[in-house]
Phi, psi and omega in degrees: 000315181297317180295319179298320178299315181297315183295311182296314182295323178295317178298318180294323177293324176297321176298317179299315179297320179298321177299316180296317180296318185282322189243003188301333183268002184275141179256157179287130179216136181267135176277100183276136177246176182297338181248026186270347180235151179271137179263104181279335182279075185256156176297156182293344180284343181282128180301142181299327181297321179294323179298316181295315181297316179298319179295319180293320179297315179297316180294322180292323177298316178296319180297317179296325177299310179297319180297322180291318177301314181296322181294316179296317178296323180293316180296316181296310182289323181293321182278314187283326186249299185297320181275299182295316179295319177296320178295318180292320178298321178296322178293319179298315181292326176295323181286331182267357180276157179295162182298334180293341180277339185296128178088351179286154181276134176273181179300328179272013179064037175253150179272123179299129177087000182229079181292142180229161177295319180298319178294323179293319178295318179297319179296324179296312187277335182252354179231302185296304183294315177302318179294320180296312181292321179298313181295319182292317179296318180294322179297316179299321181286326188253357190302330181299329185258008176266159178300156178274165177074211186289346182279344185300310183294308178302321178296321175302314180299317179295317180298314179295323179295318180292315187283321186247349187300317184273339183260331181246283178202155005258006188247040174295125183294335181271007178286117184291344182300325182289345175272351182257309183255162181178193007288162185297320181297325179290321176301314181296317181296316182295310185287332174292317178298318179296323180297315179295317178295323179300311178299321180295320179292319178304309182294319182295313181293319179299317179294317181292316183289324182297327180292344181250357188261115175279164174296147185296141176204178180294333184279333186240032182298336181296332179296341187256013175298329177304335179298337177298325178295321178293322179291319181290329174275097195309312181303317179293321179298321179295315180298315180294324178295317177296319178298319179297318178298317179297320179297318181296315180294313181299316181296321179296315180296315181295320181292321180296314180297315181294318181297320179295321178296318181296316181292331179275359181078015180244066181301167181302136181302135181292141179242121181292151179306317178299321179294317178297321179294318179296319179294321178296319178296321179297319179295320179297314180295321180295316180297316179293326177296318179297317179296320179295317180296318179298318180294317181294320180295327181276348186298315181301315179296321180296313180297319179298316180295316180296317179298322179294320180291316182295327184281354183279000000 
């Protein structure tokens, strides 16, 4: 059983690395069609209700596109890295730990050195998938402020490790597992590497899949079957459901305001290209500044947790 776990997990990690090598430089891009955007500048004869409905349909199509991209990236990274990589790291640490650690119970009530099918399934649903969906959703939200090209994914992994590593996983100082298995420096090295690879896989898969994904329609519904996995995984389904509701409400409010302006002859004020570019640059700098501040603020706790683990 132990040998089979090592072989399967190693193969899955090789697949993850191959994805990063092949797709790591691709950026997320939406395939826009003639019916992909809502036309708010409608004649006054068009009922306001129709304007709102058209806007909501267009916004929902875009939202489903993003949700599907995030779901595919989440499944790939969660299974190939967070689950398979985490399982392999546990096997390595079990092999490098002293004989006194063998058979002891970990924080998750697993026996060190004795991998089981039940333990692997539990790791998938309570470790791999949550980590995959969390990283993919955060990537979709923050990708604008991440570096372009191959650096986007690794930077995402480092950022998530710094901000959440010491408070959530994998470097909680109060985790009793680090007092059982070791050495501590190897634990830090393994899980840090997995975090960077996880972010790289999220960005690579999202970029590759987005280039082939059309906006949802009756003809291409098969492309959106991965969303069923998000729905069946309840936490992800809840997040996506809340997001869809927010998109619908926001679009309705925006469409109503815009339609009233058009009918009153007070269309939205024109924005010159230089002004729009300056505003976009300001938003980019502000977003990157917030991410930098968050990373710096989390650094002391992260360093303290890592030092505590290494010293055990």
